[in-house]
PDB file with SEQRES, HELIX, SHEET and CRYST1 records, atoms N, CA, C and O in Angstrom:
SEQRES   1 A   76  UNK UNK UNK UNK UNK UNK UNK UNK UNK UNK UNK UNK UNK          
SEQRES   2 A   76  UNK UNK UNK UNK UNK UNK UNK UNK UNK UNK UNK UNK UNK          
SEQRES   3 A   76  UNK UNK UNK UNK UNK UNK UNK UNK UNK UNK UNK UNK UNK          
SEQRES   4 A   76  UNK UNK UNK UNK UNK UNK UNK UNK UNK UNK UNK UNK UNK          
SEQRES   5 A   76  UNK UNK UNK UNK UNK UNK UNK UNK UNK UNK UNK UNK UNK          
SEQRES   6 A   76  UNK UNK UNK UNK UNK UNK UNK UNK UNK UNK UNK                  
HELIX    1 AA1 UNK A    2  UNK A   18  1                                  17    
HELIX    2 AA2 UNK A   22  UNK A   35  1                                  14    
HELIX    3 AA3 UNK A   37  UNK A   39  5                                   3    
HELIX    4 AA4 UNK A   45  UNK A   49  1                                   5    
HELIX    5 AA5 UNK A   51  UNK A   66  1                                  16    
HELIX    6 AA6 UNK A   67  UNK A   69  5                                   3    
CRYST1    1.000    1.000    1.000  90.00  90.00  90.00 P 1           1          
ATOM      1  N   UNK A   1     -17.951  13.105  -5.544  1.00  0.00           N  
ATOM      2  CA  UNK A   1     -17.754  13.084  -4.119  1.00  0.00           C  
ATOM      3  C   UNK A   1     -17.691  11.652  -3.584  1.00  0.00           C  
ATOM      4  O   UNK A   1     -16.871  11.344  -2.719  1.00  0.00           O  
ATOM      5  N   UNK A   2     -18.552  10.787  -4.096  1.00  0.00           N  
ATOM      6  CA  UNK A   2     -18.541   9.403  -3.626  1.00  0.00           C  
ATOM      7  C   UNK A   2     -17.276   8.673  -4.053  1.00  0.00           C  
ATOM      8  O   UNK A   2     -16.780   7.804  -3.336  1.00  0.00           O  
ATOM      9  N   UNK A   3     -16.755   9.027  -5.222  1.00  0.00           N  
ATOM     10  CA  UNK A   3     -15.494   8.416  -5.646  1.00  0.00           C  
ATOM     11  C   UNK A   3     -14.357   8.815  -4.712  1.00  0.00           C  
ATOM     12  O   UNK A   3     -13.512   7.990  -4.365  1.00  0.00           O  
ATOM     13  N   UNK A   4     -14.342  10.082  -4.310  1.00  0.00           N  
ATOM     14  CA  UNK A   4     -13.318  10.541  -3.371  1.00  0.00           C  
ATOM     15  C   UNK A   4     -13.421   9.803  -2.048  1.00  0.00           C  
ATOM     16  O   UNK A   4     -12.402   9.432  -1.466  1.00  0.00           O  
ATOM     17  N   UNK A   5     -14.630   9.586  -1.568  1.00  0.00           N  
ATOM     18  CA  UNK A   5     -14.815   8.854  -0.317  1.00  0.00           C  
ATOM     19  C   UNK A   5     -14.391   7.396  -0.454  1.00  0.00           C  
ATOM     20  O   UNK A   5     -13.799   6.832   0.467  1.00  0.00           O  
ATOM     21  N   UNK A   6     -14.687   6.790  -1.587  1.00  0.00           N  
ATOM     22  CA  UNK A   6     -14.283   5.399  -1.825  1.00  0.00           C  
ATOM     23  C   UNK A   6     -12.763   5.269  -1.838  1.00  0.00           C  
ATOM     24  O   UNK A   6     -12.210   4.371  -1.203  1.00  0.00           O  
ATOM     25  N   UNK A   7     -12.095   6.154  -2.551  1.00  0.00           N  
ATOM     26  CA  UNK A   7     -10.641   6.104  -2.626  1.00  0.00           C  
ATOM     27  C   UNK A   7     -10.026   6.390  -1.256  1.00  0.00           C  
ATOM     28  O   UNK A   7      -9.061   5.733  -0.863  1.00  0.00           O  
ATOM     29  N   UNK A   8     -10.573   7.359  -0.529  1.00  0.00           N  
ATOM     30  CA  UNK A   8     -10.054   7.658   0.805  1.00  0.00           C  
ATOM     31  C   UNK A   8     -10.240   6.470   1.740  1.00  0.00           C  
ATOM     32  O   UNK A   8      -9.359   6.178   2.549  1.00  0.00           O  
ATOM     33  N   UNK A   9     -11.377   5.782   1.641  1.00  0.00           N  
ATOM     34  CA  UNK A   9     -11.608   4.607   2.486  1.00  0.00           C  
ATOM     35  C   UNK A   9     -10.653   3.475   2.127  1.00  0.00           C  
ATOM     36  O   UNK A   9     -10.153   2.787   3.017  1.00  0.00           O  
ATOM     37  N   UNK A  10     -10.398   3.274   0.856  1.00  0.00           N  
ATOM     38  CA  UNK A  10      -9.461   2.227   0.436  1.00  0.00           C  
ATOM     39  C   UNK A  10      -8.049   2.561   0.885  1.00  0.00           C  
ATOM     40  O   UNK A  10      -7.310   1.678   1.322  1.00  0.00           O  
ATOM     41  N   UNK A  11      -7.665   3.839   0.780  1.00  0.00           N  
ATOM     42  CA  UNK A  11      -6.341   4.247   1.254  1.00  0.00           C  
ATOM     43  C   UNK A  11      -6.200   4.044   2.755  1.00  0.00           C  
ATOM     44  O   UNK A  11      -5.161   3.584   3.228  1.00  0.00           O  
ATOM     45  N   UNK A  12      -7.225   4.380   3.491  1.00  0.00           N  
ATOM     46  CA  UNK A  12      -7.171   4.204   4.933  1.00  0.00           C  
ATOM     47  C   UNK A  12      -7.078   2.725   5.298  1.00  0.00           C  
ATOM     48  O   UNK A  12      -6.276   2.345   6.151  1.00  0.00           O  
ATOM     49  N   UNK A  13      -7.881   1.905   4.666  1.00  0.00           N  
ATOM     50  CA  UNK A  13      -7.828   0.472   4.916  1.00  0.00           C  
ATOM     51  C   UNK A  13      -6.474  -0.109   4.498  1.00  0.00           C  
ATOM     52  O   UNK A  13      -5.908  -0.936   5.214  1.00  0.00           O  
ATOM     53  N   UNK A  14      -5.963   0.311   3.363  1.00  0.00           N  
ATOM     54  CA  UNK A  14      -4.656  -0.173   2.910  1.00  0.00           C  
ATOM     55  C   UNK A  14      -3.533   0.248   3.828  1.00  0.00           C  
ATOM     56  O   UNK A  14      -2.603  -0.520   4.074  1.00  0.00           O  
ATOM     57  N   UNK A  15      -3.616   1.474   4.341  1.00  0.00           N  
ATOM     58  CA  UNK A  15      -2.593   1.934   5.280  1.00  0.00           C  
ATOM     59  C   UNK A  15      -2.628   1.136   6.576  1.00  0.00           C  
ATOM     60  O   UNK A  15      -1.582   0.733   7.086  1.00  0.00           O  
ATOM     61  N   UNK A  16      -3.808   0.908   7.105  1.00  0.00           N  
ATOM     62  CA  UNK A  16      -3.934   0.153   8.356  1.00  0.00           C  
ATOM     63  C   UNK A  16      -3.440  -1.280   8.161  1.00  0.00           C  
ATOM     64  O   UNK A  16      -2.740  -1.818   9.019  1.00  0.00           O  
ATOM     65  N   UNK A  17      -3.797  -1.890   7.049  1.00  0.00           N  
ATOM     66  CA  UNK A  17      -3.358  -3.261   6.796  1.00  0.00           C  
ATOM     67  C   UNK A  17      -1.859  -3.333   6.516  1.00  0.00           C  
ATOM     68  O   UNK A  17      -1.228  -4.352   6.794  1.00  0.00           O  
ATOM     69  N   UNK A  18      -1.285  -2.265   5.969  1.00  0.00           N  
ATOM     70  CA  UNK A  18       0.149  -2.241   5.691  1.00  0.00           C  
ATOM     71  C   UNK A  18       0.975  -2.268   6.959  1.00  0.00           C  
ATOM     72  O   UNK A  18       2.136  -2.677   6.931  1.00  0.00           O  
ATOM     73  N   UNK A  19       0.407  -1.845   8.057  1.00  0.00           N  
ATOM     74  CA  UNK A  19       1.123  -1.881   9.327  1.00  0.00           C  
ATOM     75  C   UNK A  19       1.287  -3.301   9.852  1.00  0.00           C  
ATOM     76  O   UNK A  19       2.083  -3.532  10.762  1.00  0.00           O  
ATOM     77  N   UNK A  20       0.553  -4.246   9.300  1.00  0.00           N  
ATOM     78  CA  UNK A  20       0.651  -5.642   9.744  1.00  0.00           C  
ATOM     79  C   UNK A  20       1.948  -6.299   9.299  1.00  0.00           C  
ATOM     80  O   UNK A  20       2.431  -7.221   9.956  1.00  0.00           O  
ATOM     81  N   UNK A  21       2.519  -5.836   8.190  1.00  0.00           N  
ATOM     82  CA  UNK A  21       3.765  -6.427   7.730  1.00  0.00           C  
ATOM     83  C   UNK A  21       4.069  -6.057   6.296  1.00  0.00           C  
ATOM     84  O   UNK A  21       3.259  -5.421   5.621  1.00  0.00           O  
ATOM     85  N   UNK A  22       5.249  -6.460   5.830  1.00  0.00           N  
ATOM     86  CA  UNK A  22       5.668  -6.079   4.477  1.00  0.00           C  
ATOM     87  C   UNK A  22       4.836  -6.725   3.372  1.00  0.00           C  
ATOM     88  O   UNK A  22       4.691  -6.144   2.297  1.00  0.00           O  
ATOM     89  N   UNK A  23       4.295  -7.900   3.613  1.00  0.00           N  
ATOM     90  CA  UNK A  23       3.484  -8.560   2.590  1.00  0.00           C  
ATOM     91  C   UNK A  23       2.222  -7.747   2.293  1.00  0.00           C  
ATOM     92  O   UNK A  23       1.845  -7.577   1.133  1.00  0.00           O  
ATOM     93  N   UNK A  24       1.577  -7.248   3.345  1.00  0.00           N  
ATOM     94  CA  UNK A  24       0.359  -6.469   3.163  1.00  0.00           C  
ATOM     95  C   UNK A  24       0.663  -5.102   2.555  1.00  0.00           C  
ATOM     96  O   UNK A  24      -0.132  -4.571   1.779  1.00  0.00           O  
ATOM     97  N   UNK A  25       1.799  -4.544   2.903  1.00  0.00           N  
ATOM     98  CA  UNK A  25       2.210  -3.285   2.277  1.00  0.00           C  
ATOM     99  C   UNK A  25       2.488  -3.495   0.797  1.00  0.00           C  
ATOM    100  O   UNK A  25       2.176  -2.630  -0.021  1.00  0.00           O  
ATOM    101  N   UNK A  26       3.074  -4.638   0.445  1.00  0.00           N  
ATOM    102  CA  UNK A  26       3.322  -4.941  -0.959  1.00  0.00           C  
ATOM    103  C   UNK A  26       2.020  -5.133  -1.727  1.00  0.00           C  
ATOM    104  O   UNK A  26       1.910  -4.704  -2.876  1.00  0.00           O  
ATOM    105  N   UNK A  27       1.043  -5.768  -1.112  1.00  0.00           N  
ATOM    106  CA  UNK A  27      -0.261  -5.902  -1.755  1.00  0.00           C  
ATOM    107  C   UNK A  27      -0.913  -4.554  -1.990  1.00  0.00           C  
ATOM    108  O   UNK A  27      -1.532  -4.338  -3.031  1.00  0.00           O  
ATOM    109  N   UNK A  28      -0.782  -3.645  -1.035  1.00  0.00           N  
ATOM    110  CA  UNK A  28      -1.328  -2.298  -1.183  1.00  0.00           C  
ATOM    111  C   UNK A  28      -0.598  -1.555  -2.294  1.00  0.00           C  
ATOM    112  O   UNK A  28      -1.225  -0.842  -3.077  1.00  0.00           O  
ATOM    113  N   UNK A  29       0.720  -1.714  -2.369  1.00  0.00           N  
ATOM    114  CA  UNK A  29       1.497  -1.084  -3.436  1.00  0.00           C  
ATOM    115  C   UNK A  29       1.080  -1.614  -4.808  1.00  0.00           C  
ATOM    116  O   UNK A  29       0.937  -0.844  -5.758  1.00  0.00           O  
ATOM    117  N   UNK A  30       0.889  -2.911  -4.905  1.00  0.00           N  
ATOM    118  CA  UNK A  30       0.474  -3.500  -6.182  1.00  0.00           C  
ATOM    119  C   UNK A  30      -0.928  -3.048  -6.571  1.00  0.00           C  
ATOM    120  O   UNK A  30      -1.212  -2.866  -7.755  1.00  0.00           O  
ATOM    121  N   UNK A  31      -1.800  -2.867  -5.595  1.00  0.00           N  
ATOM    122  CA  UNK A  31      -3.132  -2.350  -5.899  1.00  0.00           C  
ATOM    123  C   UNK A  31      -3.038  -0.953  -6.481  1.00  0.00           C  
ATOM    124  O   UNK A  31      -3.716  -0.633  -7.457  1.00  0.00           O  
ATOM    125  N   UNK A  32      -2.199  -0.123  -5.884  1.00  0.00           N  
ATOM    126  CA  UNK A  32      -2.021   1.239  -6.395  1.00  0.00           C  
ATOM    127  C   UNK A  32      -1.414   1.203  -7.793  1.00  0.00           C  
ATOM    128  O   UNK A  32      -1.829   1.959  -8.670  1.00  0.00           O  
ATOM    129  N   UNK A  33      -0.429   0.324  -8.003  1.00  0.00           N  
ATOM    130  CA  UNK A  33       0.257   0.271  -9.293  1.00  0.00           C  
ATOM    131  C   UNK A  33      -0.655  -0.233 -10.412  1.00  0.00           C  
ATOM    132  O   UNK A  33      -0.596   0.275 -11.532  1.00  0.00           O  
ATOM    133  N   UNK A  34      -1.478  -1.203 -10.129  1.00  0.00           N  
ATOM    134  CA  UNK A  34      -2.320  -1.772 -11.184  1.00  0.00           C  
ATOM    135  C   UNK A  34      -3.589  -0.970 -11.449  1.00  0.00           C  
ATOM    136  O   UNK A  34      -3.985  -0.810 -12.604  1.00  0.00           O  
ATOM    137  N   UNK A  35      -4.224  -0.472 -10.415  1.00  0.00           N  
ATOM    138  CA  UNK A  35      -5.524   0.160 -10.596  1.00  0.00           C  
ATOM    139  C   UNK A  35      -5.470   1.673 -10.774  1.00  0.00           C  
ATOM    140  O   UNK A  35      -6.449   2.273 -11.217  1.00  0.00           O  
ATOM    141  N   UNK A  36      -4.346   2.299 -10.438  1.00  0.00           N  
ATOM    142  CA  UNK A  36      -4.164   3.740 -10.620  1.00  0.00           C  
ATOM    143  C   UNK A  36      -5.380   4.547 -10.165  1.00  0.00           C  
ATOM    144  O   UNK A  36      -6.115   5.075 -10.999  1.00  0.00           O  
ATOM    145  N   UNK A  37      -5.598   4.648  -8.853  1.00  0.00           N  
ATOM    146  CA  UNK A  37      -6.802   5.325  -8.354  1.00  0.00           C  
ATOM    147  C   UNK A  37      -6.827   6.818  -8.656  1.00  0.00           C  
ATOM    148  O   UNK A  37      -7.884   7.440  -8.551  1.00  0.00           O  
ATOM    149  N   UNK A  38      -5.681   7.418  -9.031  1.00  0.00           N  
ATOM    150  CA  UNK A  38      -5.714   8.844  -9.359  1.00  0.00           C  
ATOM    151  C   UNK A  38      -6.501   9.123 -10.631  1.00  0.00           C  
ATOM    152  O   UNK A  38      -6.909  10.260 -10.870  1.00  0.00           O  
ATOM    153  N   UNK A  39      -6.717   8.107 -11.442  1.00  0.00           N  
ATOM    154  CA  UNK A  39      -7.535   8.304 -12.640  1.00  0.00           C  
ATOM    155  C   UNK A  39      -9.024   8.107 -12.353  1.00  0.00           C  
ATOM    156  O   UNK A  39      -9.858   8.397 -13.211  1.00  0.00           O  
ATOM    157  N   UNK A  40      -9.362   7.629 -11.184  1.00  0.00           N  
ATOM    158  CA  UNK A  40     -10.767   7.412 -10.832  1.00  0.00           C  
ATOM    159  C   UNK A  40     -11.451   8.692 -10.382  1.00  0.00           C  
ATOM    160  O   UNK A  40     -12.646   8.882 -10.613  1.00  0.00           O  
ATOM    161  N   UNK A  41     -10.683   9.575  -9.734  1.00  0.00           N  
ATOM    162  CA  UNK A  41     -11.281  10.788  -9.175  1.00  0.00           C  
ATOM    163  C   UNK A  41     -11.042  11.957 -10.117  1.00  0.00           C  
ATOM    164  O   UNK A  41     -10.106  11.938 -10.916  1.00  0.00           O  
ATOM    165  N   UNK A  42     -11.877  12.959 -10.024  1.00  0.00           N  
ATOM    166  CA  UNK A  42     -11.767  14.109 -10.912  1.00  0.00           C  
ATOM    167  C   UNK A  42     -10.896  15.197 -10.323  1.00  0.00           C  
ATOM    168  O   UNK A  42     -10.437  16.075 -11.054  1.00  0.00           O  
ATOM    169  N   UNK A  43     -10.659  15.165  -9.040  1.00  0.00           N  
ATOM    170  CA  UNK A  43      -9.787  16.166  -8.428  1.00  0.00           C  
ATOM    171  C   UNK A  43      -8.353  15.628  -8.392  1.00  0.00           C  
ATOM    172  O   UNK A  43      -8.118  14.450  -8.661  1.00  0.00           O  
ATOM    173  N   UNK A  44      -7.405  16.496  -8.061  1.00  0.00           N  
ATOM    174  CA  UNK A  44      -5.994  16.123  -8.104  1.00  0.00           C  
ATOM    175  C   UNK A  44      -5.407  15.770  -6.737  1.00  0.00           C  
ATOM    176  O   UNK A  44      -4.186  15.708  -6.593  1.00  0.00           O  
ATOM    177  N   UNK A  45      -6.234  15.543  -5.758  1.00  0.00           N  
ATOM    178  CA  UNK A  45      -5.690  15.303  -4.430  1.00  0.00           C  
ATOM    179  C   UNK A  45      -4.980  13.956  -4.334  1.00  0.00           C  
ATOM    180  O   UNK A  45      -4.068  13.803  -3.521  1.00  0.00           O  
ATOM    181  N   UNK A  46      -5.372  12.989  -5.136  1.00  0.00           N  
ATOM    182  CA  UNK A  46      -4.721  11.676  -5.088  1.00  0.00           C  
ATOM    183  C   UNK A  46      -3.369  11.732  -5.787  1.00  0.00           C  
ATOM    184  O   UNK A  46      -2.389  11.175  -5.294  1.00  0.00           O  
ATOM    185  N   UNK A  47      -3.315  12.399  -6.927  1.00  0.00           N  
ATOM    186  CA  UNK A  47      -2.063  12.491  -7.670  1.00  0.00           C  
ATOM    187  C   UNK A  47      -1.034  13.325  -6.915  1.00  0.00           C  
ATOM    188  O   UNK A  47       0.165  13.069  -7.028  1.00  0.00           O  
ATOM    189  N   UNK A  48      -1.479  14.311  -6.153  1.00  0.00           N  
ATOM    190  CA  UNK A  48      -0.537  15.162  -5.421  1.00  0.00           C  
ATOM    191  C   UNK A  48       0.080  14.448  -4.226  1.00  0.00           C  
ATOM    192  O   UNK A  48       1.110  14.885  -3.713  1.00  0.00           O  
ATOM    193  N   UNK A  49      -0.535  13.353  -3.775  1.00  0.00           N  
ATOM    194  CA  UNK A  49       0.013  12.615  -2.629  1.00  0.00           C  
ATOM    195  C   UNK A  49       1.277  11.836  -2.981  1.00  0.00           C  
ATOM    196  O   UNK A  49       2.123  11.607  -2.117  1.00  0.00           O  
ATOM    197  N   UNK A  50       1.410  11.425  -4.246  1.00  0.00           N  
ATOM    198  CA  UNK A  50       2.521  10.580  -4.685  1.00  0.00           C  
ATOM    199  C   UNK A  50       2.590   9.329  -3.808  1.00  0.00           C  
ATOM    200  O   UNK A  50       3.640   8.969  -3.277  1.00  0.00           O  
ATOM    201  N   UNK A  51       1.456   8.697  -3.681  1.00  0.00           N  
ATOM    202  CA  UNK A  51       1.272   7.618  -2.718  1.00  0.00           C  
ATOM    203  C   UNK A  51       2.092   6.374  -3.053  1.00  0.00           C  
ATOM    204  O   UNK A  51       2.565   5.695  -2.142  1.00  0.00           O  
ATOM    205  N   UNK A  52       2.270   6.063  -4.319  1.00  0.00           N  
ATOM    206  CA  UNK A  52       3.006   4.857  -4.665  1.00  0.00           C  
ATOM    207  C   UNK A  52       4.463   4.943  -4.208  1.00  0.00           C  
ATOM    208  O   UNK A  52       5.057   3.928  -3.845  1.00  0.00           O  
ATOM    209  N   UNK A  53       5.038   6.136  -4.224  1.00  0.00           N  
ATOM    210  CA  UNK A  53       6.408   6.296  -3.735  1.00  0.00           C  
ATOM    211  C   UNK A  53       6.498   6.017  -2.242  1.00  0.00           C  
ATOM    212  O   UNK A  53       7.392   5.300  -1.793  1.00  0.00           O  
ATOM    213  N   UNK A  54       5.577   6.577  -1.478  1.00  0.00           N  
ATOM    214  CA  UNK A  54       5.628   6.406  -0.034  1.00  0.00           C  
ATOM    215  C   UNK A  54       5.278   4.982   0.395  1.00  0.00           C  
ATOM    216  O   UNK A  54       5.854   4.467   1.353  1.00  0.00           O  
ATOM    217  N   UNK A  55       4.361   4.358  -0.292  1.00  0.00           N  
ATOM    218  CA  UNK A  55       4.038   2.966   0.037  1.00  0.00           C  
ATOM    219  C   UNK A  55       5.195   2.054  -0.360  1.00  0.00           C  
ATOM    220  O   UNK A  55       5.494   1.095   0.352  1.00  0.00           O  
ATOM    221  N   UNK A  56       5.847   2.337  -1.482  1.00  0.00           N  
ATOM    222  CA  UNK A  56       7.026   1.569  -1.871  1.00  0.00           C  
ATOM    223  C   UNK A  56       8.154   1.719  -0.869  1.00  0.00           C  
ATOM    224  O   UNK A  56       8.852   0.751  -0.566  1.00  0.00           O  
ATOM    225  N   UNK A  57       8.337   2.926  -0.352  1.00  0.00           N  
ATOM    226  CA  UNK A  57       9.327   3.153   0.696  1.00  0.00           C  
ATOM    227  C   UNK A  57       8.973   2.365   1.954  1.00  0.00           C  
ATOM    228  O   UNK A  57       9.856   1.821   2.617  1.00  0.00           O  
ATOM    229  N   UNK A  58       7.691   2.304   2.281  1.00  0.00           N  
ATOM    230  CA  UNK A  58       7.244   1.537   3.449  1.00  0.00           C  
ATOM    231  C   UNK A  58       7.489   0.044   3.240  1.00  0.00           C  
ATOM    232  O   UNK A  58       7.864  -0.661   4.177  1.00  0.00           O  
ATOM    233  N   UNK A  59       7.278  -0.435   2.023  1.00  0.00           N  
ATOM    234  CA  UNK A  59       7.532  -1.858   1.728  1.00  0.00           C  
ATOM    235  C   UNK A  59       8.996  -2.184   1.960  1.00  0.00           C  
ATOM    236  O   UNK A  59       9.317  -3.181   2.607  1.00  0.00           O  
ATOM    237  N   UNK A  60       9.880  -1.358   1.440  1.00  0.00           N  
ATOM    238  CA  UNK A  60      11.317  -1.603   1.613  1.00  0.00           C  
ATOM    239  C   UNK A  60      11.700  -1.487   3.079  1.00  0.00           C  
ATOM    240  O   UNK A  60      12.451  -2.316   3.593  1.00  0.00           O  
ATOM    241  N   UNK A  61      11.191  -0.468   3.754  1.00  0.00           N  
ATOM    242  CA  UNK A  61      11.511  -0.283   5.165  1.00  0.00           C  
ATOM    243  C   UNK A  61      11.019  -1.427   6.040  1.00  0.00           C  
ATOM    244  O   UNK A  61      11.750  -1.917   6.900  1.00  0.00           O  
ATOM    245  N   UNK A  62       9.781  -1.850   5.818  1.00  0.00           N  
ATOM    246  CA  UNK A  62       9.248  -2.962   6.610  1.00  0.00           C  
ATOM    247  C   UNK A  62       9.971  -4.268   6.307  1.00  0.00           C  
ATOM    248  O   UNK A  62      10.139  -5.108   7.191  1.00  0.00           O  
ATOM    249  N   UNK A  63      10.394  -4.437   5.071  1.00  0.00           N  
ATOM    250  CA  UNK A  63      11.130  -5.650   4.723  1.00  0.00           C  
ATOM    251  C   UNK A  63      12.481  -5.676   5.410  1.00  0.00           C  
ATOM    252  O   UNK A  63      12.912  -6.722   5.894  1.00  0.00           O  
ATOM    253  N   UNK A  64      13.149  -4.542   5.458  1.00  0.00           N  
ATOM    254  CA  UNK A  64      14.450  -4.481   6.123  1.00  0.00           C  
ATOM    255  C   UNK A  64      14.295  -4.660   7.633  1.00  0.00           C  
ATOM    256  O   UNK A  64      15.072  -5.380   8.261  1.00  0.00           O  
ATOM    257  N   UNK A  65      13.297  -4.006   8.207  1.00  0.00           N  
ATOM    258  CA  UNK A  65      13.117  -4.064   9.657  1.00  0.00           C  
ATOM    259  C   UNK A  65      12.633  -5.444  10.109  1.00  0.00           C  
ATOM    260  O   UNK A  65      13.175  -6.021  11.052  1.00  0.00           O  
ATOM    261  N   UNK A  66      11.616  -5.963   9.434  1.00  0.00           N  
ATOM    262  CA  UNK A  66      11.012  -7.228   9.867  1.00  0.00           C  
ATOM    263  C   UNK A  66      11.519  -8.434   9.094  1.00  0.00           C  
ATOM    264  O   UNK A  66      11.051  -9.550   9.320  1.00  0.00           O  
ATOM    265  N   UNK A  67      12.460  -8.234   8.195  1.00  0.00           N  
ATOM    266  CA  UNK A  67      12.965  -9.341   7.390  1.00  0.00           C  
ATOM    267  C   UNK A  67      13.758 -10.352   8.185  1.00  0.00           C  
ATOM    268  O   UNK A  67      13.832 -11.521   7.805  1.00  0.00           O  
ATOM    269  N   UNK A  68      14.355  -9.917   9.290  1.00  0.00           N  
ATOM    270  CA  UNK A  68      15.147 -10.842  10.096  1.00  0.00           C  
ATOM    271  C   UNK A  68      14.271 -11.762  10.931  1.00  0.00           C  
ATOM    272  O   UNK A  68      14.777 -12.720  11.516  1.00  0.00           O  
ATOM    273  N   UNK A  69      12.983 -11.500  11.001  1.00  0.00           N  
ATOM    274  CA  UNK A  69      12.082 -12.317  11.800  1.00  0.00           C  
ATOM    275  C   UNK A  69      11.514 -13.502  11.019  1.00  0.00           C  
ATOM    276  O   UNK A  69      10.781 -14.317  11.578  1.00  0.00           O  
ATOM    277  N   UNK A  70      11.842 -13.599   9.759  1.00  0.00           N  
ATOM    278  CA  UNK A  70      11.307 -14.682   8.932  1.00  0.00           C  
ATOM    279  C   UNK A  70      12.040 -15.971   9.263  1.00  0.00           C  
ATOM    280  O   UNK A  70      13.271 -16.009   9.276  1.00  0.00           O  
ATOM    281  N   UNK A  71      11.299 -17.000   9.523  1.00  0.00           N  
ATOM    282  CA  UNK A  71      11.890 -18.309   9.793  1.00  0.00           C  
ATOM    283  C   UNK A  71      11.567 -19.219   8.623  1.00  0.00           C  
ATOM    284  O   UNK A  71      10.401 -19.451   8.303  1.00  0.00           O  
ATOM    285  N   UNK A  72      12.590 -19.721   8.003  1.00  0.00           N  
ATOM    286  CA  UNK A  72      12.401 -20.589   6.844  1.00  0.00           C  
ATOM    287  C   UNK A  72      12.143 -22.006   7.321  1.00  0.00           C  
ATOM    288  O   UNK A  72      12.852 -22.521   8.185  1.00  0.00           O  
ATOM    289  N   UNK A  73      11.143 -22.619   6.763  1.00  0.00           N  
ATOM    290  CA  UNK A  73      10.804 -23.996   7.127  1.00  0.00           C  
ATOM    291  C   UNK A  73      10.872 -24.838   5.871  1.00  0.00           C  
ATOM    292  O   UNK A  73      10.272 -24.512   4.847  1.00  0.00           O  
ATOM    293  N   UNK A  74      11.607 -25.918   5.970  1.00  0.00           N  
ATOM    294  CA  UNK A  74      11.727 -26.842   4.865  1.00  0.00           C  
ATOM    295  C   UNK A  74      11.140 -28.179   5.272  1.00  0.00           C  
ATOM    296  O   UNK A  74      11.293 -28.617   6.412  1.00  0.00           O  
ATOM    297  N   UNK A  75      10.481 -28.811   4.348  1.00  0.00           N  
ATOM    298  CA  UNK A  75       9.866 -30.091   4.648  1.00  0.00           C  
ATOM    299  C   UNK A  75       8.370 -29.958   4.824  1.00  0.00           C  
ATOM    300  O   UNK A  75       7.792 -28.915   4.520  1.00  0.00           O  
ATOM    301  N   UNK A  76       7.755 -30.990   5.305  1.00  0.00           N  
ATOM    302  CA  UNK A  76       6.307 -31.013   5.450  1.00  0.00           C  
ATOM    303  C   UNK A  76       5.947 -30.469   6.799  1.00  0.00           C  
ATOM    304  O   UNK A  76       4.766 -30.394   7.139  1.00  0.00           O  
TER     305      UNK A  76                                                      
END                                                                             
């Protein structure tokens, strides 16, 4: 039960931080890809979410939407 609460709290925090921009969504995606939280819990609720697909879609979407706002700076 505590593992489920930990994973749910991390997902909630990652989702909220992903709304800040594509960089934070990419960090959340990489966390999911490297740590595979569906293997931490004994129930199948994490695996049934297919969360890495939806977070990856959010990364691409946020990059396309907010990508034009990036200002490149060269020099010191």
